[in-house]
Backbone as a printed PyTorch tensor [residue, N CA C, xyz], in Angstrom:
tensor([[[117.0450, -64.1780,  64.0020],
         [115.8410, -64.7350,  63.4350],
         [114.7290, -64.7240,  64.4590]],

        [[115.0120, -65.1900,  65.6640],
         [113.9990, -65.1570,  66.7010],
         [114.4950, -64.3100,  67.8430]],

        [[113.5540, -63.6650,  68.4950],
         [113.9160, -62.8800,  69.6620],
         [113.6990, -63.7370,  70.8750]],

        [[114.6440, -63.7050,  71.7770],
         [114.4910, -64.4790,  72.9930],
         [114.4760, -63.5360,  74.1610]],

        [[113.7530, -63.9500,  75.1780],
         [113.7310, -63.1190,  76.3720],
         [114.8980, -63.5190,  77.2440]],

        [[115.4850, -62.5850,  77.9570],
         [116.6230, -62.9290,  78.8000],
         [116.1690, -63.8470,  79.9280]],

        [[117.1020, -64.6140,  80.4300],
         [116.7750, -65.5770,  81.4760],
         [116.2900, -64.8470,  82.7130]],

        [[115.2150, -65.3480,  83.2910],
         [114.7120, -64.8080,  84.5410],
         [113.9930, -63.4880,  84.3870]],

        [[113.3070, -63.2360,  83.2870],
         [112.6150, -61.9610,  83.1140],
         [111.1690, -62.0920,  83.5550]],

        [[110.9880, -62.4900,  84.7870],
         [109.6340, -62.5700,  85.3040],
         [108.9730, -63.9000,  85.0410]],

        [[109.6760, -64.8510,  84.4720],
         [109.0780, -66.1490,  84.1970],
         [108.8750, -66.9210,  85.4930]],

        [[109.8340, -66.8330,  86.3960],
         [109.7160, -67.4810,  87.6960],
         [109.5410, -66.3900,  88.7280]],

        [[108.4760, -66.4410,  89.5310],
         [108.2720, -65.3900,  90.5270],
         [109.3990, -65.4100,  91.5490]],

        [[109.8230, -64.2510,  91.9410],
         [110.8580, -64.1270,  92.9500],
         [112.2590, -64.2190,  92.4010]],

        [[112.3870, -64.4850,  91.1070],
         [113.7310, -64.5790,  90.5330],
         [114.2290, -63.1780,  90.2400]],

        [[115.4950, -62.9620,  90.4050],
         [116.0680, -61.6480,  90.1310],
         [116.6120, -61.6330,  88.7300]],

        [[116.5890, -60.4710,  88.1190],
         [117.1100, -60.3400,  86.7640],
         [118.5280, -59.8190,  86.8610]],

        [[119.4590, -60.7300,  86.8220],
         [120.8670, -60.3600,  86.8710],
         [121.4950, -60.8130,  85.5740]],

        [[122.4140, -60.0360,  85.0990],
         [123.1210, -60.4560,  83.9060],
         [124.1590, -61.4670,  84.3380]],

        [[124.4940, -62.4250,  83.4990],
         [125.4880, -63.4260,  83.8990],
         [126.8340, -62.7600,  84.1440]],

        [[127.5620, -63.2680,  85.1090],
         [128.8640, -62.6480,  85.4080],
         [129.8080, -62.8100,  84.2350]],

        [[130.6860, -61.8520,  84.1060],
         [131.6660, -61.9000,  83.0210],
         [132.6030, -63.0690,  83.2600]],

        [[133.0930, -63.6230,  82.1880],
         [133.9760, -64.7770,  82.3130],
         [135.2490, -64.3660,  83.0390]],

        [[135.5170, -65.0380,  84.1090],
         [136.7240, -64.7340,  84.8920],
         [137.9060, -65.4310,  84.2540]],

        [[139.0890, -64.8300,  84.3440],
         [140.2620, -65.5040,  83.7730],
         [140.4870, -66.8060,  84.5210]],

        [[140.9470, -67.7720,  83.8080],
         [141.1690, -69.0830,  84.4050],
         [142.2170, -68.9810,  85.4950]],

        [[141.9250, -69.5900,  86.6110],
         [142.8740, -69.5640,  87.7280],
         [144.0400, -70.4830,  87.4140]],

        [[145.2010, -70.0640,  87.8350],
         [146.3960, -70.8830,  87.5940],
         [146.3990, -71.9830,  88.6430]],

        [[146.4190, -73.2290,  88.2260],
         [146.4080, -74.3100,  89.1930],
         [147.7310, -74.3700,  89.9460]],

        [[147.6780, -74.8340,  91.1780],
         [148.9330, -74.9490,  91.9120],
         [149.8190, -75.9900,  91.2640]],

        [[151.0840, -75.7450,  91.3200],
         [151.9810, -76.7130,  90.6680],
         [151.8290, -78.0820,  91.3280]],

        [[151.6600, -79.0640,  90.5150],
         [151.4750, -80.4230,  91.0000],
         [152.7550, -81.2150,  90.8740]],

        [[152.6380, -82.4980,  90.8550],
         [153.8260, -83.3250,  90.6650],
         [154.5110, -82.9940,  89.3470]],

        [[155.7070, -83.3550,  89.2330],
         [156.5450, -82.9290,  88.1220],
         [156.0120, -83.3700,  86.7670]],

        [[155.5330, -84.5050,  86.5800],
         [155.1190, -84.9570,  85.2560],
         [153.6400, -84.7830,  84.9980]],

        [[152.8570, -84.3350,  85.9480],
         [151.4070, -84.2640,  85.7630],
         [151.0180, -83.0030,  85.0230]],

        [[150.0560, -83.1420,  84.1760],
         [149.5780, -81.9620,  83.4520],
         [148.5250, -81.2800,  84.3110]],

        [[148.3800, -79.9710,  84.1660],
         [147.3870, -79.2710,  84.9770],
         [145.9790, -79.7130,  84.5960]],

        [[145.0410, -79.7370,  85.5620],
         [143.6610, -80.1410,  85.3010],
         [142.9920, -79.0910,  84.4230]],

        [[142.2640, -79.5060,  83.3790],
         [141.6370, -78.5120,  82.4940],
         [140.5090, -77.7990,  83.2450]],

        [[140.4090, -76.5040,  83.0180],
         [139.3260, -75.7200,  83.6070],
         [138.0350, -76.0700,  82.8850]],

        [[136.8840, -75.7790,  83.4880],
         [135.6050, -76.0680,  82.8270],
         [135.5050, -75.2190,  81.5660]],

        [[135.4510, -75.8640,  80.3750],
         [135.3180, -75.0700,  79.1480],
         [133.9130, -74.5000,  79.0790]],

        [[133.7340, -73.3560,  78.4080],
         [132.3950, -72.7920,  78.2930],
         [131.5040, -73.7330,  77.4690]],

        [[130.2440, -73.8090,  77.8360],
         [129.2910, -74.6820,  77.1640],
         [128.8120, -73.9820,  75.8970]],

        [[128.7780, -74.7020,  74.7700],
         [128.3580, -74.1280,  73.5000],
         [127.0200, -74.7530,  73.1170]],

        [[125.9830, -73.9030,  72.8280],
         [124.6600, -74.3820,  72.4700],
         [124.2030, -73.6590,  71.2190]],

        [[123.8000, -74.3800,  70.2140],
         [123.1540, -73.8670,  69.0060],
         [123.8000, -72.6740,  68.3450]],

        [[123.7740, -71.5320,  68.9690],
         [124.2530, -70.3010,  68.3520],
         [125.6940, -69.9960,  68.7490]],

        [[126.3740, -70.9120,  69.3680],
         [127.7670, -70.7830,  69.7880],
         [127.9570, -69.6050,  70.7270]],

        [[127.0620, -69.4820,  71.6850],
         [127.2480, -68.4490,  72.6880],
         [127.7050, -69.1150,  73.9670]],

        [[128.5260, -68.4290,  74.7130],
         [129.0270, -69.0220,  75.9460],
         [127.9990, -68.8460,  77.0410]],

        [[127.8480, -69.8640,  77.8370],
         [126.8910, -69.8430,  78.9240],
         [127.6450, -69.8320,  80.2420]],

        [[127.0420, -69.3200,  81.2960],
         [127.7350, -69.3010,  82.5800],
         [127.9360, -70.7160,  83.1050]],

        [[128.8820, -70.8400,  84.0000],
         [129.1740, -72.1460,  84.5860],
         [127.9420, -72.6610,  85.3090]],

        [[127.6990, -73.9560,  85.3010],
         [126.5060, -74.4900,  85.9160],
         [126.4450, -74.2540,  87.4280]],

        [[127.5510, -73.9840,  88.0650],
         [127.5380, -73.7770,  89.5110],
         [126.8440, -72.4750,  89.8780]],

        [[126.7620, -71.4930,  88.9320],
         [126.1820, -70.1950,  89.2350],
         [124.6650, -70.3040,  89.3480]],

        [[123.9820, -70.8110,  88.3030],
         [122.5320, -70.9310,  88.3160],
         [122.1540, -72.1980,  87.5570]],

        [[122.0460, -73.3400,  88.2330],
         [121.7630, -74.5750,  87.4930],
         [120.3960, -74.5640,  86.8170]],

        [[119.3780, -73.9320,  87.3940],
         [118.0520, -73.8830,  86.7710],
         [117.9180, -72.7480,  85.7820]],

        [[118.7130, -71.6920,  85.9330],
         [118.6210, -70.5350,  85.0460],
         [119.0370, -70.8510,  83.6350]],

        [[120.0790, -71.6720,  83.4720],
         [120.5440, -72.0360,  82.1430],
         [119.4720, -72.8470,  81.4210]],

        [[118.8770, -73.7980,  82.1050],
         [117.8280, -74.6180,  81.5010],
         [116.6030, -73.7710,  81.1930]],

        [[116.2900, -72.8380,  82.0680],
         [115.1560, -71.9530,  81.8560],
         [115.3700, -71.0750,  80.6230]],

        [[116.5790, -70.5860,  80.4670],
         [116.8870, -69.7600,  79.2890],
         [116.7220, -70.5680,  78.0120]],

        [[117.1760, -71.8210,  78.0220],
         [117.0300, -72.6640,  76.8340],
         [115.5500, -72.9470,  76.5520]],

        [[114.7740, -73.1760,  77.6070],
         [113.3390, -73.4340,  77.4270],
         [112.6540, -72.2020,  76.8520]],

        [[113.0010, -71.0150,  77.3780],
         [112.4090, -69.7790,  76.8560],
         [112.7990, -69.5480,  75.4090]],

        [[114.0550, -69.8420,  75.0790],
         [114.5110, -69.6810,  73.6960],
         [113.7470, -70.6180,  72.7680]],

        [[113.5950, -71.8680,  73.1960],
         [112.8640, -72.8250,  72.3800],
         [111.4000, -72.4180,  72.2430]],

        [[110.8160, -71.9330,  73.3380],
         [109.4250, -71.4750,  73.3170],
         [109.2650, -70.2990,  72.3450]],

        [[110.2280, -69.3870,  72.3550],
         [110.1580, -68.2420,  71.4460],
         [110.2610, -68.6960,  69.9950]],

        [[111.1310, -69.6840,  69.7260],
         [111.2430, -70.1920,  68.3580],
         [109.9510, -70.8810,  67.9270]],

        [[109.3320, -71.6240,  68.8400],
         [108.0640, -72.2960,  68.5150],
         [106.9830, -71.2610,  68.2460]],

        [[106.9320, -70.1900,  69.0550],
         [105.9460, -69.1240,  68.8200],
         [106.1640, -68.4660,  67.4730]],

        [[107.4380, -68.2660,  67.1120],
         [107.7460, -67.6480,  65.8200],
         [107.3010, -68.5560,  64.6710]],

        [[107.5590, -69.8480,  64.8010],
         [107.1180, -70.7820,  63.7590],
         [105.5960, -70.8080,  63.6700]],

        [[104.9290, -70.7640,  64.8270],
         [103.4670, -70.7430,  64.8410],
         [102.9380, -69.4970,  64.1520]],

        [[103.5710, -68.3520,  64.4130],
         [103.1260, -67.1010,  63.7790],
         [103.3260, -67.1680,  62.2700]],

        [[104.4530, -67.7220,  61.8320],
         [104.6820, -67.8490,  60.3870],
         [103.6690, -68.7950,  59.7580]],

        [[103.3790, -69.9090,  60.4450],
         [102.3940, -70.8690,  59.9190],
         [101.0120, -70.2340,  59.8530]],

        [[100.6780, -69.4690,  60.8750],
         [ 99.3680, -68.8100,  60.8850],
         [ 99.2580, -67.8000,  59.7490]],

        [[100.3300, -67.0510,  59.5100],
         [100.3190, -66.0820,  58.4020],
         [100.1920, -66.8010,  57.0670]],

        [[100.9130, -67.9100,  56.9230],
         [100.8340, -68.6780,  55.6820],
         [ 99.4280, -69.2310,  55.4760]],

        [[ 98.8280, -69.7610,  56.5300],
         [ 97.4680, -70.2880,  56.4090],
         [ 96.4580, -69.1950,  56.0830]],

        [[ 96.6530, -68.0070,  56.6370],
         [ 95.7120, -66.9230,  56.3190],
         [ 95.8550, -66.5070,  54.8570]],

        [[ 97.0920, -66.4970,  54.3330],
         [ 97.2750, -66.1850,  52.9070],
         [ 96.6350, -67.2600,  52.0350]],

        [[ 96.7960, -68.5310,  52.4210],
         [ 96.1850, -69.6270,  51.6570],
         [ 94.6690, -69.5030,  51.6980]],

        [[ 94.1330, -69.1660,  52.8730],
         [ 92.6810, -69.0090,  53.0070],
         [ 92.1700, -67.8870,  52.1070]],

        [[ 92.9050, -66.7730,  52.0540],
         [ 92.4990, -65.6630,  51.1790],
         [ 92.5280, -66.0860,  49.7200]],

        [[ 93.5650, -66.8510,  49.3350],
         [ 93.6460, -67.2970,  47.9410],
         [ 92.5190, -68.2550,  47.6060]],

        [[ 92.1670, -69.1500,  48.5390],
         [ 91.0730, -70.0980,  48.2960],
         [ 89.7470, -69.3550,  48.1780]],

        [[ 89.5380, -68.3580,  49.0490],
         [ 88.2990, -67.5750,  48.9730],
         [ 88.2210, -66.8180,  47.6470]],

        [[ 89.3360, -66.2650,  47.1980],
         [ 89.3480, -65.5720,  45.9060],
         [ 89.0460, -66.5140,  44.7550]],

        [[ 89.6420, -67.7100,  44.8010],
         [ 89.3890, -68.6870,  43.7370],
         [ 87.9290, -69.1400,  43.7560]],

        [[ 87.3690, -69.3240,  44.9450],
         [ 85.9580, -69.7240,  45.0380],
         [ 85.0500, -68.6270,  44.4860]],

        [[ 85.3790, -67.3760,  44.7660],
         [ 84.5760, -66.2720,  44.2340],
         [ 84.6550, -66.2360,  42.7090]],

        [[ 85.8670, -66.4500,  42.1750],
         [ 86.0130, -66.4710,  40.7080],
         [ 85.2380, -67.6350,  40.0920]],

        [[ 85.2690, -68.7940,  40.7390],
         [ 84.5310, -69.9450,  40.2160],
         [ 83.0180, -69.7010,  40.2660]],

        [[ 82.5460, -69.0840,  41.3390],
         [ 81.1180, -68.7590,  41.4270],
         [ 80.7200, -67.7850,  40.3240]],

        [[ 81.5760, -66.7950,  40.0690],
         [ 81.2780, -65.8260,  39.0070],
         [ 81.2690, -66.5130,  37.6430]],

        [[ 82.2200, -67.4230,  37.4240],
         [ 82.2560, -68.1530,  36.1500],
         [ 81.0120, -69.0290,  35.9920]],

        [[ 80.5830, -69.6610,  37.0900],
         [ 79.3790, -70.4920,  37.0190],
         [ 78.1560, -69.6360,  36.7340]],

        [[ 78.1050, -68.4440,  37.3650],
         [ 76.9850, -67.5400,  37.1100],
         [ 76.9790, -67.0960,  35.6500]],

        [[ 78.1650, -66.7870,  35.1170],
         [ 78.2580, -66.3820,  33.7070],
         [ 77.8280, -67.5350,  32.8020]],

        [[ 78.1980, -68.7560,  33.1690],
         [ 77.8070, -69.9170,  32.3790],
         [ 76.2950, -70.1020,  32.4210]],

        [[ 75.7050, -69.9260,  33.6130],
         [ 74.2490, -70.0300,  33.7360],
         [ 73.5530, -68.9630,  32.9020]],

        [[ 74.0830, -67.7410,  32.9370],
         [ 73.4870, -66.6610,  32.1440],
         [ 73.6130, -66.9520,  30.6500]],

        [[ 74.7300, -67.5130,  30.2500],
         [ 74.9200, -67.8420,  28.8430],
         [ 73.9280, -68.9230,  28.4100]],

        [[ 73.7380, -69.9370,  29.2510],
         [ 72.7710, -70.9930,  28.9230],
         [ 71.3550, -70.4260,  28.8750]],

        [[ 71.0220, -69.5250,  29.7860],
         [ 69.6960, -68.9070,  29.7970],
         [ 69.4780, -68.0630,  28.5400]],

        [[ 70.5150, -67.3160,  28.1420],
         [ 70.4060, -66.5150,  26.9140],
         [ 70.1480, -67.3950,  25.7040]],

        [[ 70.8530, -68.5210,  25.6180],
         [ 70.6600, -69.3950,  24.4500],
         [ 69.2580, -70.0200,  24.4660]],

        [[ 68.7240, -70.3460,  25.6620],
         [ 67.3560, -70.8720,  25.7380],
         [ 66.3400, -69.8260,  25.3080]],

        [[ 66.5020, -68.5980,  25.7700],
         [ 65.5720, -67.5220,  25.3910],
         [ 65.6520, -67.2650,  23.8900]],

        [[ 66.8510, -67.3170,  23.3490],
         [ 67.0190, -67.1150,  21.9050],
         [ 66.3160, -68.2240,  21.1260]],

        [[ 66.4280, -69.4870,  21.5990],
         [ 65.7680, -70.6070,  20.9110],
         [ 64.2560, -70.4620,  20.9740]],

        [[ 63.7140, -70.0660,  22.1230],
         [ 62.2640, -69.8680,  22.2430],
         [ 61.8090, -68.7180,  21.3470]],

        [[ 62.5850, -67.6550,  21.2920],
         [ 62.2380, -66.5160,  20.4290],
         [ 62.2400, -66.9220,  18.9600]],

        [[ 63.1870, -67.7700,  18.5750],
         [ 63.2200, -68.2300,  17.1860],
         [ 61.9970, -69.0870,  16.8600]],

        [[ 61.5670, -69.9260,  17.8200],
         [ 60.3930, -70.7670,  17.5780],
         [ 59.1120, -69.9460,  17.5390]],

        [[ 58.9980, -68.9470,  18.4010],
         [ 57.7630, -68.1610,  18.4290],
         [ 57.7190, -67.1140,  17.3240]],

        [[ 58.8400, -66.8160,  16.7360],
         [ 58.8550, -65.8220,  15.6680],
         [ 58.0670, -66.3140,  14.4560]],

        [[ 58.0610, -67.6130,  14.2440],
         [ 57.3420, -68.1800,  13.1040],
         [ 55.8420, -68.2960,  13.3340]],

        [[ 55.3500, -68.1020,  14.5380],
         [ 53.9170, -68.2120,  14.8170],
         [ 53.1840, -66.9740,  14.3110]],

        [[ 51.8760, -67.1080,  14.0040],
         [ 51.1260, -65.9380,  13.5190],
         [ 50.9350, -64.9160,  14.6330]],

        [[ 50.8030, -63.6730,  14.2500],
         [ 50.6320, -62.5840,  15.2060],
         [ 49.1820, -62.4720,  15.6580]],

        [[ 48.8940, -61.5000,  16.4680],
         [ 47.5360, -61.3170,  17.0010],
         [ 46.5630, -60.8810,  15.9090]],

        [[ 47.0220, -60.1220,  14.9410],
         [ 46.1430, -59.6990,  13.8290],
         [ 45.6550, -60.8940,  13.0300]],

        [[ 46.5710, -61.8290,  12.7630],
         [ 46.1850, -63.0240,  12.0070],
         [ 45.2160, -63.8770,  12.8130]],

        [[ 45.4010, -63.9350,  14.1300],
         [ 44.4840, -64.7220,  14.9780],
         [ 43.0910, -64.1030,  15.0140]],

        [[ 42.9930, -62.7750,  15.0900],
         [ 41.6860, -62.0960,  15.0900],
         [ 40.9990, -62.3040,  13.7440]],

        [[ 41.7320, -62.1690,  12.6660],
         [ 41.1730, -62.3840,  11.3320],
         [ 40.6600, -63.8170,  11.1810]],

        [[ 41.4080, -64.7820,  11.6850],
         [ 40.9710, -66.1800,  11.6250],
         [ 39.6940, -66.3840,  12.4330]],

        [[ 39.5910, -65.7540,  13.6060],
         [ 38.3870, -65.8830,  14.4370],
         [ 37.1720, -65.2930,  13.7200]],

        [[ 37.3320, -64.1340,  13.0800],
         [ 36.2150, -63.4910,  12.3630],
         [ 35.7720, -64.3620,  11.1930]],

        [[ 36.7300, -64.8570,  10.4370],
         [ 36.3850, -65.7090,   9.2860],
         [ 35.6660, -66.9730,   9.7530]],

        [[ 36.1220, -67.5580,  10.8600],
         [ 35.4830, -68.7630,  11.3950],
         [ 34.0450, -68.4620,  11.8190]],

        [[ 33.8190, -67.3500,  12.4780],
         [ 32.4600, -66.9900,  12.9180],
         [ 31.5390, -66.7630,  11.7240]],

        [[ 32.0170, -66.0350,  10.7260],
         [ 31.1890, -65.7570,   9.5420],
         [ 30.8540, -67.0480,   8.8080]],

        [[ 31.8220, -67.9180,   8.6380],
         [ 31.5660, -69.1890,   7.9490],
         [ 30.5960, -70.0720,   8.7370]],

        [[ 30.7020, -70.0570,  10.0450],
         [ 29.7870, -70.8500,  10.8720],
         [ 28.3490, -70.3560,  10.7090]],

        [[ 28.1480, -69.0360,  10.7390],
         [ 26.8080, -68.4800,  10.5690],
         [ 26.2820, -68.8050,   9.1670]],

        [[ 27.1180, -68.6460,   8.1620],
         [ 26.6850, -68.9050,   6.7820],
         [ 26.3090, -70.3650,   6.5950]],

        [[ 27.0590, -71.2610,   7.1200],
         [ 26.7570, -72.6940,   6.9620],
         [ 25.5040, -73.0830,   7.7510]],

        [[ 25.3060, -72.4440,   8.9010],
         [ 24.1030, -72.7470,   9.6900],
         [ 22.8560, -72.2810,   8.9350]],

        [[ 22.8930, -71.0900,   8.3540],
         [ 21.7540, -70.5810,   7.5740],
         [ 21.5090, -71.4630,   6.3440]],

        [[ 22.5780, -71.8990,   5.6880],
         [ 22.4320, -72.7640,   4.4960],
         [ 21.8090, -74.0970,   4.8980]],

        [[ 22.2030, -74.6210,   6.0350],
         [ 21.6350, -75.9050,   6.4760],
         [ 20.1580, -75.7640,   6.7840]],

        [[ 19.7320, -74.6090,   7.3040],
         [ 18.3140, -74.4180,   7.5940],
         [ 17.5230, -74.2310,   6.3050]],

        [[ 18.0360, -73.5820,   5.3190],
         [ 17.3200, -73.3280,   4.0640],
         [ 17.1240, -74.5920,   3.2710]],

        [[ 18.1490, -75.4260,   3.2870],
         [ 18.0520, -76.6500,   2.4960],
         [ 17.5100, -77.8160,   3.3070]],

        [[ 16.9460, -77.5630,   4.4600],
         [ 16.3620, -78.5630,   5.3400],
         [ 17.3090, -79.7140,   5.5800]],

        [[ 18.5060, -79.3670,   5.9110],
         [ 19.5150, -80.3890,   6.1590],
         [ 19.4200, -80.9640,   7.5780]],

        [[ 18.5300, -80.3570,   8.4320],
         [ 18.4200, -80.8980,   9.7850],
         [ 17.7280, -82.2370,   9.7900]],

        [[ 17.0500, -82.5790,   8.7110],
         [ 16.3880, -83.8930,   8.6450],
         [ 17.4260, -85.0030,   8.5110]],

        [[ 18.6110, -84.6630,   8.1530],
         [ 19.6700, -85.6550,   8.0090],
         [ 20.2660, -86.0090,   9.3840]],

        [[ 19.9980, -85.1760,  10.3720],
         [ 20.5420, -85.4380,  11.6890],
         [ 19.7070, -86.5150,  12.3590]],

        [[ 20.2420, -87.3520,  13.1860],
         [ 19.4410, -88.3820,  13.8710],
         [ 18.4530, -87.7510,  14.8430]],

        [[ 17.2610, -88.3700,  15.0140],
         [ 16.2470, -87.7720,  15.9170],
         [ 16.7300, -87.8310,  17.3720]],

        [[ 16.3120, -86.8810,  18.1800],
         [ 16.7400, -86.9070,  19.6120],
         [ 16.0170, -88.0160,  20.3420]],

        [[ 16.5120, -88.5800,  21.2880],
         [ 15.9280, -89.7100,  22.0010],
         [ 15.1920, -89.2960,  23.1850]]])
């Protein structure tokens, strides 16, 4: 699942990169008193992945360094996975925001279309320019005719005198 760097691969300056010695066969203890059982040899240390580690007498700091590097590699791997997940989430959020903006724009356009349609319906019932010109001509002719009639019938005497 995670790749680990071998112990002593340049992490500590001046350290040599040696592979751990192969497990030596257990030495036969010298025969002791008649009823005593032989002292147990140091069993191999088992950590996480059930791999055997060298005896602590060989490199006391190397074993701890290897575990630290392994843990660091696992943390880096988790960080990379989290970063990839966050980038995918960010892309999905940006896509959703773009879709929402497009939907809002479509909604705005739809509302604008309905407003323009309502204004067009209201103005459709108004008279055209021909009717307005005809009304202006009729108004002018009637004004002139009424003014001439008022002068002929001396209707200006009905107006109040100027002060």
